[in-house]
C-alpha positions as CSV (number, residue, x, y, z in Angstrom):
1,X,-11.4,-52.0,-64.8
2,X,-13.1,-51.9,-68.2
3,X,-14.3,-48.4,-69.3
4,X,-18.0,-49.7,-69.7
5,X,-17.8,-51.2,-66.2
6,X,-16.6,-47.9,-64.6
7,X,-18.9,-45.7,-66.3
8,X,-21.8,-47.9,-64.9
9,X,-20.5,-47.6,-61.4
10,X,-20.0,-43.9,-62.1
11,X,-23.6,-43.7,-62.8
12,X,-24.8,-45.5,-60.0
13,X,-22.8,-43.1,-57.7
14,X,-24.3,-40.0,-59.4
15,X,-27.9,-41.4,-59.2
16,X,-27.2,-42.4,-55.4
17,X,-25.6,-39.1,-54.3
18,X,-27.0,-36.4,-56.8
19,X,-23.4,-35.1,-57.5
20,X,-19.7,-36.5,-57.8
21,X,-16.7,-34.7,-58.0
22,X,-13.8,-35.5,-60.4
23,X,-11.7,-35.7,-57.2
24,X,-13.6,-38.2,-55.5
25,X,-13.9,-40.5,-58.7
26,X,-10.1,-40.3,-59.2
27,X,-9.6,-41.5,-55.6
28,X,-12.1,-44.1,-55.9
29,X,-11.2,-45.6,-59.4
30,X,-7.5,-44.8,-58.9
31,X,-7.3,-43.5,-62.4
32,X,-6.2,-40.1,-63.9
33,X,-8.4,-37.1,-63.8
34,X,-8.3,-37.1,-67.8
35,X,-9.8,-40.6,-67.6
36,X,-12.6,-39.5,-65.4
37,X,-13.3,-36.4,-67.6
38,X,-13.4,-38.6,-70.6
39,X,-16.0,-41.0,-68.9
40,X,-18.2,-38.0,-67.5
41,X,-18.0,-36.6,-70.9
42,X,-19.2,-39.5,-72.6
43,X,-22.0,-40.2,-70.2
44,X,-23.3,-36.4,-70.6
45,X,-23.1,-37.0,-74.3
46,X,-25.7,-40.0,-73.7
47,X,-27.7,-37.7,-71.6
48,X,-27.2,-40.1,-68.6
49,X,-25.8,-37.4,-66.6
50,X,-25.2,-33.5,-66.5
51,X,-21.6,-32.2,-66.5
52,X,-20.8,-29.5,-63.9
53,X,-17.6,-27.5,-63.1
54,X,-15.6,-30.1,-61.1
55,X,-18.0,-33.1,-61.5
56,X,-21.2,-34.5,-62.7
57,X,-24.8,-34.6,-61.4
58,X,-28.2,-35.8,-62.4
59,X,-29.6,-35.0,-65.7
60,X,-32.9,-33.1,-64.5
61,X,-33.8,-29.5,-64.3
62,X,-37.3,-30.3,-62.8
63,X,-36.7,-32.5,-59.9
64,X,-34.2,-32.1,-57.1
65,X,-32.3,-34.8,-55.7
66,X,-34.1,-36.7,-52.7
67,X,-33.7,-34.9,-49.4
68,X,-32.1,-37.7,-47.5
69,X,-29.3,-38.0,-50.4
70,X,-28.8,-34.1,-50.4
71,X,-28.2,-34.4,-46.5
72,X,-25.1,-36.3,-47.1
73,X,-23.9,-34.8,-50.3
74,X,-20.7,-32.8,-49.6
75,X,-21.4,-32.7,-46.0
76,X,-17.9,-31.9,-45.2
77,X,-18.0,-28.8,-47.5
78,X,-21.4,-27.6,-46.1
79,X,-19.8,-27.9,-42.5
80,X,-16.7,-25.7,-43.6
81,X,-19.0,-23.0,-45.3
82,X,-21.3,-23.3,-41.7
83,X,-18.1,-22.6,-39.8
84,X,-17.0,-19.7,-41.7
85,X,-20.5,-18.1,-42.2
86,X,-21.6,-18.1,-38.7
87,X,-18.6,-16.0,-37.5
88,X,-20.2,-13.1,-39.4
89,X,-23.4,-13.4,-37.3
90,X,-23.0,-11.4,-34.1
91,X,-24.7,-12.6,-30.7
92,X,-28.2,-10.7,-30.5
93,X,-28.9,-10.9,-34.2
94,X,-32.1,-11.3,-36.3
95,X,-32.2,-13.5,-39.2
96,X,-34.0,-15.4,-41.7
97,X,-33.0,-19.0,-42.7
98,X,-34.5,-20.5,-45.8
99,X,-34.9,-24.3,-47.2
100,X,-32.2,-26.4,-47.9
101,X,-29.6,-28.8,-46.3
102,X,-26.9,-26.3,-46.2
103,X,-29.0,-24.1,-44.3
104,X,-29.7,-26.9,-41.9
105,X,-25.8,-27.3,-41.5
106,X,-25.5,-23.7,-40.8
107,X,-28.2,-23.8,-38.1
108,X,-26.4,-26.6,-36.1
109,X,-23.2,-24.2,-36.4
110,X,-25.1,-21.4,-34.8
111,X,-25.9,-23.3,-31.6
112,X,-22.8,-21.6,-30.1
113,X,-24.2,-18.1,-30.3
114,X,-26.3,-16.4,-27.8
115,X,-29.7,-14.6,-28.1
116,X,-30.7,-15.1,-31.8
117,X,-34.1,-14.0,-33.2
118,X,-34.8,-16.5,-36.0
119,X,-37.7,-16.6,-38.7
120,X,-37.5,-19.6,-41.0
121,X,-39.8,-21.7,-43.4
122,X,-37.7,-24.9,-42.6
123,X,-39.1,-27.2,-40.1
124,X,-35.7,-28.8,-39.6
125,X,-34.0,-25.5,-39.0
126,X,-36.7,-24.7,-36.4
127,X,-36.1,-28.1,-34.6
128,X,-32.4,-27.6,-34.5
129,X,-32.3,-23.9,-33.3
130,X,-35.3,-24.4,-30.5
131,X,-32.8,-26.3,-28.5
132,X,-31.4,-23.3,-27.3
133,X,-33.4,-21.4,-24.6
134,X,-32.0,-18.1,-25.4
135,X,-33.1,-18.2,-29.0
136,X,-36.4,-16.9,-30.3
137,X,-37.7,-19.2,-33.1
138,X,-40.6,-18.4,-35.4
139,X,-41.8,-20.5,-37.9
140,X,-43.3,-19.1,-41.1
141,X,-47.0,-20.4,-42.0
142,X,-47.8,-22.0,-45.1
143,X,-48.0,-25.4,-46.8
144,X,-45.6,-28.2,-45.6
145,X,-43.7,-30.0,-48.3
146,X,-43.5,-33.7,-46.9
147,X,-40.6,-34.5,-48.9
148,X,-38.2,-32.0,-46.9
149,X,-40.1,-30.0,-44.2
150,X,-40.1,-26.8,-46.5
151,X,-42.8,-24.3,-45.9
152,X,-43.9,-22.7,-49.1
153,X,-47.1,-20.7,-50.6
154,X,-48.6,-17.3,-50.6
155,X,-49.2,-17.5,-47.0
156,X,-45.4,-17.9,-46.2
157,X,-44.7,-15.0,-48.4
158,X,-47.1,-12.9,-46.5
159,X,-45.7,-14.0,-43.2
160,X,-42.1,-13.1,-44.2
161,X,-43.2,-9.8,-45.3
162,X,-44.1,-8.7,-41.5
163,X,-40.2,-8.9,-40.6
164,X,-37.2,-6.9,-41.5
165,X,-34.3,-8.8,-40.3
166,X,-30.4,-8.3,-39.9
167,X,-29.4,-11.0,-42.3
168,X,-31.1,-13.3,-44.8
169,X,-29.1,-16.8,-44.9
170,X,-30.1,-18.3,-48.2
171,X,-29.2,-21.7,-49.7
172,X,-29.7,-22.5,-53.6
173,X,-30.1,-25.5,-55.8
174,X,-28.1,-24.1,-58.9
175,X,-26.2,-21.0,-60.0
176,X,-25.8,-20.6,-63.8
177,X,-22.4,-19.2,-65.2
178,X,-24.2,-15.9,-65.7
179,X,-24.9,-15.5,-62.0
180,X,-28.6,-16.5,-62.2
181,X,-29.8,-18.3,-59.1
182,X,-31.7,-21.5,-59.9
183,X,-34.2,-23.6,-58.0
184,X,-36.7,-26.4,-58.5
185,X,-40.0,-24.9,-56.9
186,X,-41.5,-21.5,-57.9
187,X,-43.2,-21.4,-54.4
188,X,-39.8,-21.9,-52.8
189,X,-38.5,-19.1,-55.0
190,X,-40.9,-16.5,-54.3
191,X,-40.4,-17.0,-50.6
192,X,-36.5,-16.7,-51.1
193,X,-37.0,-13.5,-53.1
194,X,-39.2,-12.1,-50.2
195,X,-36.6,-13.2,-47.7
196,X,-33.9,-11.2,-49.9
197,X,-36.0,-8.1,-49.9
198,X,-36.5,-8.0,-46.2
199,X,-33.0,-8.7,-45.1
200,X,-30.3,-6.0,-44.2
201,X,-27.5,-8.4,-45.5
202,X,-27.8,-11.5,-47.8
203,X,-25.6,-14.3,-47.1
204,X,-25.8,-16.9,-49.8
205,X,-24.2,-20.3,-49.1
206,X,-23.3,-22.8,-52.0
207,X,-20.8,-25.4,-52.2
208,X,-19.1,-26.1,-55.3
209,X,-21.4,-28.5,-56.6
210,X,-24.2,-25.7,-57.2
211,X,-22.1,-24.0,-59.8
212,X,-23.4,-25.0,-63.3
213,X,-26.2,-27.0,-61.8
214,X,-29.4,-26.6,-63.7
215,X,-32.7,-26.1,-62.3
216,X,-36.0,-24.7,-64.1
217,X,-36.9,-21.7,-61.9
218,X,-35.0,-18.5,-61.6
219,X,-34.6,-16.9,-58.2
220,X,-32.6,-13.7,-58.9
221,X,-29.0,-13.3,-59.3
222,X,-25.8,-13.7,-57.3
223,X,-25.2,-9.9,-57.4
224,X,-28.4,-9.8,-55.0
225,X,-26.1,-11.3,-52.4
226,X,-23.8,-9.2,-50.0
227,X,-21.7,-12.1,-49.3
228,X,-21.0,-15.8,-50.9
229,X,-19.7,-18.5,-49.0
230,X,-18.3,-21.4,-51.0
231,X,-15.6,-24.0,-50.8
232,X,-13.9,-23.8,-54.1
233,X,-13.0,-20.9,-56.3
234,X,-15.9,-20.3,-58.8
235,X,-15.3,-19.5,-62.3
236,X,-14.0,-16.3,-63.8
237,X,-17.2,-15.3,-65.1
238,X,-18.9,-15.6,-61.4
239,X,-15.8,-13.9,-59.6
240,X,-16.1,-10.9,-62.2
241,X,-19.7,-10.7,-61.3
242,X,-18.8,-10.7,-57.6
243,X,-16.3,-7.9,-58.1
244,X,-18.5,-5.8,-60.3
245,X,-21.2,-5.8,-57.5
246,X,-19.1,-5.7,-54.5
247,X,-20.3,-9.2,-53.3
248,X,-17.6,-10.5,-50.7
249,X,-16.3,-14.0,-51.5
250,X,-15.6,-16.1,-48.5
251,X,-13.5,-19.3,-49.6
252,X,-13.6,-21.9,-47.1
């Protein structure tokens, strides 16, 4: 296949899925990793994509990938993360769960638990968990984002501040190489900050595509988490931050 045609197809896959890994492109196009890296670097130089560790994503720090596309992006990795994370949650626990397709996957994995008390600003999470009669599910008040069912705003923060929970399960859009946690909506970020402040333990769930991904709003830093769940070993810079701050890394 000609290089130009392959790069056009790579660009289509990135725009459709939001993120593609080098491994999946190697498998799809039956070429070497070096060839794919060269293609991605050239596309990045033309500002058509954004290079990340292990792959590439859409070139935008202001607009997130569409919700339906995010639901299927790296789904296997999200499910692996969810299976490992929920093992840390004892029956009878109380927990916050924030907005995101990763946290929705975690919610499905929690259905095998008993007697959980959940506060969430994610309508999809509430719908998933309300299927269990022994779960108490409380939905935060606020403005509902029609694009993804997230609930945000000052009223949401005020509502979250009424609770002190055992665990806060946090998903994130991007993680900078210096450990900064990044997202696209400042209102969502402020709610997530409030969840962190009111959680006994913070469980951060992020598949490999989130590392190096750009977004314009700072949430905080990875050192605020107690546990990080991810599917690939992060960079040395990130692992050094985790070790220095006693954040436990769980590779799935």
